[in-house]
SENUDO-846052 format. One record per residue (C-alpha): y, z, x. Coordinates in steps of 0.02 Angstrom, whole numbers, plus 50000, padded with zeros to 5 digits. Last residue first. Layout:
N
[atom [Y, Z, X]]
...
//
This chain:
101
[atom [47005, 48683, 47283]]
[atom [47121, 48571, 47370]]
[atom [47029, 48424, 47479]]
[atom [46869, 48362, 47426]]
[atom [46734, 48336, 47576]]
[atom [46831, 48446, 47719]]
[atom [46855, 48568, 47563]]
[atom [46657, 48564, 47498]]
[atom [46602, 48567, 47685]]
[atom [46737, 48756, 47709]]
[atom [46661, 48797, 47537]]
[atom [46488, 48785, 47585]]
[atom [46535, 48866, 47771]]
[atom [46592, 49003, 47697]]
[atom [46433, 49055, 47585]]
[atom [46360, 49051, 47753]]
[atom [46457, 49129, 47844]]
[atom [46449, 49278, 47705]]
[atom [46245, 49248, 47698]]
[atom [46232, 49299, 47853]]
[atom [46048, 49256, 47933]]
[atom [45974, 49376, 48064]]
[atom [46024, 49349, 48243]]
[atom [46086, 49510, 48291]]
[atom [46151, 49603, 48110]]
[atom [46263, 49527, 47965]]
[atom [46167, 49570, 47783]]
[atom [46111, 49431, 47665]]
[atom [45938, 49426, 47720]]
[atom [45920, 49604, 47758]]
[atom [46010, 49742, 47722]]
[atom [46180, 49755, 47653]]
[atom [46324, 49883, 47664]]
[atom [46446, 49757, 47787]]
[atom [46457, 49629, 47631]]
[atom [46572, 49528, 47718]]
[atom [46780, 49545, 47673]]
[atom [46864, 49402, 47772]]
[atom [47031, 49405, 47792]]
[atom [47127, 49197, 47751]]
[atom [47253, 49147, 47861]]
[atom [47417, 49060, 47813]]
[atom [47522, 49158, 47914]]
[atom [47521, 49303, 47797]]
[atom [47367, 49357, 47723]]
[atom [47245, 49260, 47572]]
[atom [47118, 49400, 47540]]
[atom [46929, 49329, 47527]]
[atom [46773, 49407, 47411]]
[atom [46648, 49276, 47396]]
[atom [46549, 49217, 47263]]
[atom [46564, 49035, 47273]]
[atom [46724, 49037, 47148]]
[atom [46800, 49131, 47250]]
[atom [46780, 49062, 47423]]
[atom [46846, 48890, 47364]]
[atom [46999, 49008, 47284]]
[atom [47012, 49099, 47423]]
[atom [47000, 48913, 47538]]
[atom [47132, 48844, 47425]]
[atom [47233, 48994, 47459]]
[atom [47211, 48962, 47631]]
[atom [47286, 48816, 47617]]
[atom [47203, 48685, 47722]]
[atom [47239, 48722, 47931]]
[atom [47196, 48892, 47928]]
[atom [47175, 49055, 48009]]
[atom [47014, 49128, 47973]]
[atom [47030, 49307, 47988]]
[atom [46938, 49444, 48065]]
[atom [46933, 49661, 48019]]
[atom [46766, 49709, 48073]]
[atom [46819, 49719, 48260]]
[atom [46969, 49632, 48277]]
[atom [47079, 49508, 48218]]
[atom [47097, 49288, 48209]]
[atom [46975, 49175, 48205]]
[atom [47046, 49002, 48239]]
[atom [47111, 48809, 48171]]
[atom [46988, 48799, 48025]]
[atom [47003, 48646, 47892]]
[atom [47013, 48497, 47999]]
[atom [46927, 48594, 48123]]
[atom [46757, 48633, 48017]]
[atom [46625, 48626, 48116]]
[atom [46701, 48743, 48293]]
[atom [46771, 48824, 48166]]
[atom [46641, 48879, 48061]]
[atom [46540, 48924, 48211]]
[atom [46684, 49053, 48277]]
[atom [46673, 49138, 48117]]
[atom [46488, 49173, 48129]]
[atom [46518, 49212, 48313]]
[atom [46647, 49366, 48245]]
[atom [46527, 49392, 48122]]
[atom [46380, 49419, 48267]]
[atom [46498, 49516, 48379]]
[atom [46591, 49642, 48224]]
[atom [46400, 49687, 48193]]
[atom [46338, 49727, 48361]]
[atom [46478, 49822, 48383]]
//
């Protein structure tokens, strides 16, 4: 789906921008995660502090749970701003700059 493609593209961008925090994108469709180089619990804690819902998973992965029921600026869509990706960018920037949350 277009939403899944937009989400994966955004997460791939995070991996490219923060290679010290994230290793790769895992999963398929809208069930995606980020394999972390940093501790996945540090990422989950920092995301929670930014009001982003994520879930720690096996193999140092963080499952990303984007808001799929929104429309407008925070929605996942073609060319639209993606609130989840923007917020995860802030999380990765913080972890990259300061280490553990």
